[in-house]
C-alpha positions in Angstrom: 12.7 -21.6 9.5 15.2 -19.3 8.1 18.9 -19.0 8.6 19.0 -15.5 9.0 15.7 -15.5 12.2 16.4 -13.1 14.8 19.2 -11.5 12.5 19.1 -7.6 10.8 19.7 -8.3 7.0 17.4 -5.6 6.1 18.8 -1.8 5.3 17.2 1.9 4.6 18.1 0.9 1.1 16.0 -2.1 0.9 13.4 -0.6 2.5 13.4 2.6 -0.1 13.6 0.1 -2.8 10.5 -1.6 -1.3 8.5 1.4 -1.5 9.6 2.0 -5.1 8.6 -1.1 -6.2 4.9 -1.1 -4.9 4.6 2.7 -6.2 5.1 1.5 -9.8 3.5 -2.0 -9.2 0.9 -1.7 -6.3 -2.2 -2.2 -9.0 -0.2 -2.9 -11.9 -0.8 -7.1 -11.2 -4.1 -6.5 -9.9 -6.3 -9.1 -10.5 -10.3 -10.1 -9.8 -9.0 -12.7 -7.2 -6.0 -11.8 -5.3 -6.7 -8.3 -5.8 -3.0 -6.3 -5.2 -1.6 -9.3 -3.5 0.7 -9.7 -7.1 1.7 -6.4 -6.5 2.1 -6.4 -2.8 4.7 -9.5 -3.4 6.2 -7.9 -6.5 7.6 -5.1 -3.8 8.7 -7.1 -1.0 10.3 -10.0 -2.9 13.8 -8.4 -2.8 13.4 -8.2 1.5 12.0 -11.5 1.5 14.8 -13.0 -0.5 17.3 -11.6 1.9 15.3 -12.3 4.7 15.3 -16.0 3.4 18.0 -17.1 1.5 16.8 -20.9 1.8 14.8 -21.5 -1.0 11.7 -23.5 0.4 11.8 -20.9 3.2 11.8 -18.0 0.5 8.9 -20.0 -1.8 6.6 -20.2 1.9 6.7 -16.6 2.8 6.1 -15.8 -1.5 2.7 -17.9 -1.7 2.0 -16.3 2.0 1.8 -12.6 0.4 0.3 -13.5 -3.1 -2.9 -14.5 -0.7 -6.1 -11.5 -1.2 -4.9 -8.5 -0.2 -6.6 -4.5 -0.8 -6.6 -1.4 0.8 -5.5 2.2 -0.7 -2.5 1.7 -2.1 -0.1 4.4 -0.1 -1.3 3.0 2.6 -0.1 -0.5 2.1 3.8 0.9 2.7 2.5 1.1 6.6 2.1 -2.2 6.0 5.3 -3.6 3.4 7.1 -1.9 6.6 5.7 -3.6 9.4 5.1 -7.4 7.9 8.7 -7.4 6.6 9.9 -6.5 10.2 8.0 -8.9 11.0 9.4 -11.6 9.4 13.3 -10.4 10.2 12.5 -11.2 13.3 11.0 -14.3 13.5 11.4 -15.9 10.0 8.2 -18.4 8.7 6.9 -18.8 12.7 5.8 -15.3 11.5 4.1 -15.8 8.7 0.0 -16.3 10.1 0.7 -13.3 12.1 1.8 -11.7 9.3 -1.4 -12.7 7.1 -3.4 -12.3 9.7 -1.9 -8.3 10.6 -2.6 -7.9 6.7 -6.3 -8.7 6.7 -7.3 -7.4 10.0 -5.3 -3.7 8.9 -5.8 -3.4 4.9 -10.1 -2.5 6.1 -9.7 0.2 8.6 -6.3 1.3 6.6 -8.4 1.7 3.6 -10.9 4.0 5.1 -8.1 6.7 6.5 -6.1 6.5 3.0 -9.4 6.7 1.0 -11.0 9.6 2.9 -7.2 11.5 2.7 -5.4 10.5 -0.2 -8.3 10.1 -3.1 -11.3 12.7 -1.4 -9.4 15.4 0.2 -5.8 15.2 -1.2 -7.2 15.7 -4.5 -9.5 18.3 -3.5 -8.1 20.6 -2.0 -4.3 20.9 -3.8 -6.4 20.3 -7.0 -8.9 22.9 -6.3 -6.3 25.4 -5.8 -3.8 24.9 -8.5 -6.8 24.4 -10.8 -8.2 27.6 -9.4 -4.7 29.8 -10.3 -4.9 27.3 -13.7 -8.0 28.8 -14.6 -7.0 32.5 -13.7 -3.8 31.6 -16.3 -1.2 31.3 -13.3 1.4 29.0 -14.4 2.2 28.3 -10.7 -0.8 26.2 -10.6 0.3 23.2 -13.2 3.6 24.0 -10.8 2.4 23.3 -7.6 0.4 20.2 -8.6 3.6 18.5 -9.7 5.8 19.6 -7.8 2.9 18.4 -4.6 2.5 15.1 -7.0 6.5 14.8 -6.1 6.4 15.3 -2.4 3.5 13.0 -2.0 5.4 10.5 -3.8 8.6 10.4 -1.7 6.3 10.3 1.6 5.0 7.4 0.0 8.1 5.5 0.0 9.5 7.3 3.8 5.9 5.3 5.2 7.7 1.7 4.2 10.2 2.7 6.8 7.8 4.2 9.3 5.9 0.8 9.1 9.4 -0.8 9.8 9.9 0.9 12.6 7.2 1.4 14.2 4.6 -0.9 13.4 1.3 -1.5 14.5 2.0 1.1 17.2 1.7 3.5 14.9 -2.5 2.4 13.8 -3.0 1.7 17.9 -1.6 5.2 19.1 -2.9 7.2 16.9 -6.2 5.7 16.3 -8.4 8.9 18.0 -6.1 11.4 17.0 -6.0 10.1 13.1 -10.2 10.3 13.4 -9.9 13.7 14.4 -7.4 14.7 11.9 -9.8 13.4 9.0 -12.6 15.1 10.3 -10.9 18.6 10.5 -8.6 17.4 6.6 -12.7 16.9 5.7 -13.5 19.9 6.9 -11.4 22.0 5.1 -11.9 20.2 2.0 -15.3 20.9 2.3 -14.5 24.6 2.7 -12.2 25.0 0.0 -15.1 23.3 -2.6 -17.3 25.9 -1.3 -15.0 29.0 -2.4 -14.1 27.1 -5.5 -18.1 26.6 -6.4 -18.9 30.6 -6.2 -15.7 31.6 -8.1 -15.1 29.1 -10.7 -19.1 28.4 -11.3 -20.6 30.9 -13.4 -24.3 30.8 -14.3 -26.2 34.1 -14.5 -29.0 35.2 -16.4 -29.8 38.0 -18.1 -33.1 38.2 -17.8 -35.6 41.4 -16.7 -38.4 42.3 -15.1 -39.8 45.3 -16.5 -43.1 47.5 -15.2 -43.8 50.1 -16.9 -41.0 52.6 -16.6 -39.0 50.6 -14.5 -36.6 47.9 -14.9 -35.5 45.2 -12.6 -32.8 42.7 -13.1 -33.3 39.2 -12.3 -29.9 38.5 -11.2 -28.9 42.0 -9.7 -31.9 42.4 -8.2 -33.2 39.5 -7.0 -30.6 36.7 -6.5 -27.8 38.6 -5.6 -29.5 40.2 -2.7 -31.1 36.6 -1.8 -27.6 35.2 -1.8 -24.1 35.6 -4.3 -23.6 33.1 -6.6 -26.6 31.5 -5.8 -27.3 29.7 -9.3 -23.8 28.2 -9.3 -24.8 26.6 -5.7 -27.9 25.1 -7.5 -25.9 23.8 -10.1 -23.7 22.5 -8.4 -26.7 21.0 -6.0 -28.0 19.2 -8.8 -24.2 17.8 -10.5 -24.2 16.2 -7.3 -27.5 14.9 -6.4 -27.0 13.1 -10.3 -23.4 12.0 -9.4 -25.3 10.5 -7.0 -27.4 8.6 -9.0 -26.9 5.0 -10.2 -28.4 5.7 -13.2 -26.3 8.9 -14.0 -22.7 8.5 -14.8 -20.2 11.2 -16.0 -20.4 11.1 -19.5 -24.3 10.9 -19.2 -23.6 14.3 -16.4 -21.5 16.3 -18.4 -23.5 15.7 -22.2 -26.4 17.1 -20.0 -24.4 20.0 -19.2 -23.4 20.8 -22.7 -26.9 20.8 -24.3 -28.1 22.7 -20.3 -26.0 25.1 -21.9 -26.9 25.4 -25.1 -30.6 25.6 -24.9 -30.2 28.0 -21.9 -28.1 30.3 -24.2 -30.4 30.0 -27.4 -33.0 31.2 -25.5 -31.0 33.6 -23.6 -32.2 32.9 -20.2 -28.6 31.8 -18.6 -25.3 32.5 -19.3 
């Protein structure tokens, strides 16, 4: 049992240090047996040393965290703060509860994190920044850089949030998180839809002739049906190919290059 049991030994500096260590080492020690376990242990090790001045207790806590762990990296900061608070309060008596908490929450947190961080964040911010960059506006790159800097500090702050709020954050925000995720998904789809119409450029120069009458396929028919119809169709085809296991991203890119060359040669699309 820890000599410092039930004593407050963790400071805000310790929490920030823990968050920074995780941000830089979260998946750098990844392996196929315990996955993010070593990175998690590396991040919390200095705090555990303060909680467990006794070497035997410290080694026991380290071994406990080296077990299997895997979730969205940014969401792990919340768990690190929560488990640190538990061990600071209960010492080695909390080790089983700590492992149970990590095991039970890493899945739900991954579901939230994958949606918000790996899908919606790059979709919304990346689309806006990318569109500005395509138009030659340097603010696109600046916005992307500043947002990621803010994102880094936000992840570090989540460690303190987990420490002071613990599991209350997940249980109290259960339904609200689902509502927020759905709203963000709608926003992301809206941004992608606007981006397809404004960035993906596909037109056809084909013209039909009926005696002295000429009608362009693009302006006379396709644009009347729906503006940007060809970009939408191309995006839909690529989307379907991405979902096909036989098609890799490299194959899709190569297909688009070949398609562009063939259509340009025969003056079908441009």
